[in-house]
N, C-alpha and C positions, 0 to 999 in steps of 0.2 A: 532389527535394525540398529544403527549405530549409534550411540548417545549422544557423539558430538553433533548428528544431525537434529536430532529433535532439540539440544540443547541451543544450537544456532537459529532453528527457525523458530522456538518459543522467544529467545532473547530479540530476534528480529520483529518479529510482530508485536511484543511487549512494548518496545520502542517505536514501533508504528502507532500504537495506541498511546503512548504517551505524545507523541508527534501531534496526533490528530487531538487531543487535549488541549496540549499549548496552542494549537493554532486557533482554537475555539474561544480562547482567553484573551484573544487581540493582544494587548500587550505582552503576553508571554510568548506569543507566537516568534518572536526572536530565538527564544531557547529550542526552537524546533531546529535552527541552523545547525546544532549539534545533534539531536536525537535523529532528525531524518537520514544523514549520510550513513551514520552507524546502522542503523536500520535498514538500510537498503545493502549495505555490505551482509551483514549476518541473513538478511534474507536470500540474497542471491547465492552466496555461498550455500545455505541450505537446500535451497533447490538444485544446485549443481550435485552437490552430495547424495541426495535423493535421488537425483537422477541415476547415478552411478550404482547406487544400492539396488535400486530397484531394476534397472536396465531398461528404464525408461528414458529415451531421447528427449520427451518434449518436458519433463523437469528440468533437464540439463539447460534446454534452450529458453526455458521460463527464467531459469538463474542467470544466464547469460544478458537475455535482453533487460533484466531487471538492473542488473550490476550498471550495463552500458547506459540505458537510457534513465536510471534514476541518477548515475554522476553527471549526465547530461542536463536534467532538470535542476539538479544542485546546481552547476556550475552557470547556467543561465540565469537563474533565480540569485544567485549570490550577489551579483553587482546591484541588483537591485533590491537590496533586502532591508533597506530603510522601512522596515516594517510600518512604523507609525504615519510614513508617506505614504505606502503602498494599500494598507489595509483599511479598508473602507472608501478609496478613492474611486470616485466614476471613473476617471483614464485607466486605472491600473489592469483592468482585464484585458485590454488590448496588448499590454507589456508582457502579460503572462499568458498568451494564446498558445506559442509553441511550449511552455513547460506545461502547461494544461495538457494539450495534445499527446506528449509524449508521455507523462503520466499514466494519461487513460491508456494509452497502448499497451505499457507494462502489467498497470493494471488488469487489462483483460486477460491478458497470460497467465496472470496470476489467480484470476477468478477460475478460468478451464483448468487450472490445477487443481483448486479447491474442488469443483465437479468430477474430477477424476478421482479425487482422494476421500469423496463421501463416503465409498464403501468401505473404509477403515475406520472412520469414526465419523458419528451424525455431526460433531463441531463443523467439519468444514460442509456439511450441508448448509447450515446457520450462515459461515461464512460467505457464503455466496450472496449475501446481502449488499457486499460490497456493490452489485450491479446498481441498486437502487442508489447508492451514493455517486457513482460514475454518471450515471446519467442526470441527475439532478445538477451535478457540477457542470456537466457539458451544457445543458439547458441554459444553466445563470449564467455561464460564460460566453455562450455562443446564440442563444436562442432568444435572450431577453432584452430588448433594447432599453437602453440606462442603467442596465444591472451595473453594481458595483462589487467589489472584493468582499465586502461584508454579507453579501448575499449568498457566497461558496458555504459559509458555514452551513446553510442547512443539507448540503450533501455529507455533512461530517459525521454527524451521529451515524447513520448507517455503516460509513468506513471505520467509526470506532467499534461497532459492534463486532463487524468482521475481522478487525484486526485481535480483539480479545478473543472469540471463538476460534480464530486461527492459531493464536497462541496456546489453548488448550489442547487445539488439534495435533499440532507438533509434539505436546507434551504428551499425549496420548496415542500417538502413531505408532503402530507396530504393522509393517508390512506382513500380509499373508493372512493376518487376522481380518475375516471377513464379516465378523458378528455383527457389524454396523454400530458397534457401542463405542 
């Protein structure tokens, strides 16, 4: 497997982990406006490159979906990026409905890609914990009346663990090695 694919994937997911940490910090969430789009770019390119190398259309589709929907999420969120007003506001979740849905869609694509890659390294098995984060965020955003954006943090810890293990998974990834290590 090409070294650039491992580098792009590892960088993309380490930036995703940084984004999660920044968002959990409240006021530091403003800096996630820098890490998030770069993370999306690297992750999308890594999935596309992996798809070409593995001759797997699903990884390419995951990369394209991640790039397009991630960019849309960023562009929709950017005008609302006064983090001090949005974060913790009870009315902010209604403003974030579309970005949260789009994020969930590309996150589910990545989740399925982790599932497919688990045969190459156990790290991708652990990365599937992102499902817990996706569910928690969707429940908070759409299932709990009176929720505010502050409660979205409960879904971030599983997403952080997923990002860290996906970073390690890409770093260790060697196609064709089915040792499970």
